[in-house]
BAVO-328843 format. One line per 8 residues: number of its first residue (from 1); for each residue x, y, z of C-alpha. Coordinates in Angstrom, 1 decimal, padded with zeros to 4 digits. Layout:
// BAVO-328843
NUM> X Y Z  ...
END
This chain:
// BAVO-328843
1> 007.0 023.7 -007.3  009.2 022.8 -010.2  012.1 021.9 -008.0  009.7 019.7 -006.0  008.5 017.9 -009.0  012.3 017.4 -010.2  013.3 016.1 -006.9  010.6 013.5 -006.9
9> 011.3 012.2 -010.6  008.4 013.7 -012.3  010.1 016.4 -014.2  013.3 016.4 -016.0  016.1 018.5 -014.5  017.4 021.6 -016.1  020.9 020.4 -016.7  021.5 018.1 -019.9
17> 023.9 016.2 -018.0  021.4 015.1 -015.5  019.3 011.9 -015.6  015.9 011.6 -013.9  016.2 008.7 -011.4  013.9 005.8 -011.5  012.6 005.4 -008.1  011.0 001.9 -008.5
25> 013.5 000.5 -005.7  012.3 002.9 -003.4  008.5 002.4 -004.2  009.2 -001.4 -003.8  011.0 -001.1 -000.5  008.6 001.4 000.8  005.6 -000.9 -000.2  007.2 -004.0 001.2
33> 007.6 -002.4 004.7  004.1 -000.8 004.6  002.4 -004.1 003.8  004.3 -006.1 005.8  005.5 -004.1 008.8  003.2 -000.9 009.3  000.0 -002.4 008.5  000.7 -005.7 010.2
41> -001.7 -005.9 013.2  000.9 -007.3 015.6  001.7 -004.1 017.3  -002.0 -003.2 018.0  -002.5 -006.6 019.3  000.7 -006.4 021.6  -000.7 -003.0 022.6  -004.1 -004.5 023.6
49> -002.4 -007.5 025.2  -003.8 -010.1 022.8  -000.6 -011.0 020.7  000.4 -014.7 021.1  003.7 -015.6 019.1  002.7 -019.3 019.1  -000.3 -018.8 016.8  -000.7 -015.3 016.0
57> -003.1 -015.7 013.1  -005.7 -016.9 015.4  -005.3 -014.2 018.2  -008.4 -012.1 017.0  -010.7 -015.3 016.5  -009.3 -017.0 019.8  -008.7 -014.4 022.0  -010.7 -011.2 020.8
65> -013.9 -011.8 022.6  -012.2 -012.9 025.9  -010.4 -009.7 025.8  -013.7 -007.9 025.5  -015.3 -009.7 028.2  -011.9 -009.0 030.6  -012.1 -005.2 029.5  -008.8 -005.2 027.9
73> -010.8 -003.5 024.6  -013.9 -002.6 023.3  -015.9 -004.1 020.5  -015.1 -001.1 018.3  -011.4 -001.9 019.0  -011.8 -005.5 018.1  -013.5 -004.7 014.8  -010.8 -002.1 013.9
81> -008.0 -005.0 014.7  -010.1 -007.1 012.4  -009.9 -004.2 009.8  -006.3 -003.8 010.3  -005.5 -007.5 009.8  -007.7 -007.3 006.4  -005.8 -004.3 005.4  -002.6 -006.0 005.9
89> -003.6 -009.1 003.9  -005.1 -007.0 001.0  -001.7 -005.1 000.8  000.5 -008.3 000.9  -001.8 -009.6 -002.0  -001.5 -006.4 -003.9  002.3 -006.1 -003.7  003.0 -008.6 -006.7
97> 001.1 -006.4 -008.9  003.2 -003.3 -008.1  006.2 -005.3 -008.4  005.2 -006.7 -011.8  004.1 -003.3 -013.2  007.3 -001.6 -012.1  009.6 -004.2 -013.3  007.9 -004.5 -016.6
105> 007.8 -000.9 -017.2  011.5 -000.2 -016.5  012.5 -003.4 -018.6  010.4 -002.0 -021.5  011.6 001.5 -021.5  008.7 003.3 -020.1  009.6 006.9 -019.7  011.0 007.3 -016.1
113> 008.6 010.1 -015.6  005.5 007.9 -016.0  007.1 005.2 -014.0  007.8 007.5 -011.0  004.3 009.3 -011.5  002.6 005.9 -011.4  004.5 004.8 -008.4  003.8 007.9 -006.3
121> 000.0 007.7 -007.4  000.0 004.1 -006.2  001.6 004.9 -002.8  -000.8 007.6 -002.2  -003.6 005.5 -002.9  -002.3 002.6 -000.8  -001.8 005.0 002.0  -005.4 006.4 001.8
129> -006.5 002.7 001.5  -004.9 001.5 004.6  -006.5 004.5 006.6  -009.7 004.3 005.1  -009.6 000.3 005.9  -008.6 000.5 009.5  -010.3 003.7 010.4  -013.6 004.1 008.8
137> -016.3 002.0 010.4  -019.5 003.2 008.7  -021.2 002.1 005.7  -021.7 005.4 004.5  -018.1 006.1 004.0  -016.4 002.8 003.7  -017.2 002.7 -000.2  -014.2 005.2 -000.5
145> -012.0 002.2 000.3  -013.2 000.5 -003.2  -012.5 003.8 -005.0  -008.8 004.2 -003.6  -008.3 000.3 -004.2  -009.1 000.9 -007.9  -006.9 004.1 -007.9  -004.1 002.2 -007.1
153> -004.5 -000.6 -009.2  -005.2 001.6 -012.3  -001.8 003.2 -011.2  -000.3 -000.4 -011.9  -002.5 -001.3 -014.8  -001.2 002.0 -016.5  002.3 000.7 -016.6  001.4 -002.7 -017.6
161> -000.5 -001.2 -020.7  002.5 001.1 -021.5  005.1 -001.4 -021.2  002.9 -003.8 -023.3  002.8 -001.2 -026.1  006.5 -000.8 -026.0  007.3 -004.6 -026.1  004.8 -005.0 -028.7
169> 006.5 -002.2 -030.9
END
């Protein structure tokens, strides 16, 4: 377990000559691809045959109901695609908070273990958030989306707080 924590930058290596890497660039790259690529609804819309390059933001509103009538998809699938688009939009909207918190924390000299721990926490939260947003369609369990949304944001807000303390000192 100790070597795993060392490998992901949460614990200092045993060697005095080794430095813990700051994984901020990795987290930024991963979340850019996550928000703009993985959570993009284009793949699923292409799968169901309702992706139109000319005006892709109108695909679900313009062609969704027709796809149900034509038997290309079910109402449940269309609703999932709508949640997918919302998860994508939220991830894009949330990305600047991650960028700002990692940059400020790195600039202010927040310990690298703290930065890496917050980045990993945010990553786990956002992956769960995306899965819950897209696949949970019952009111009974959809509240968990709000919990993991706050979990991810608190990871970033913690970094901003730590950076603020250091910059004000």
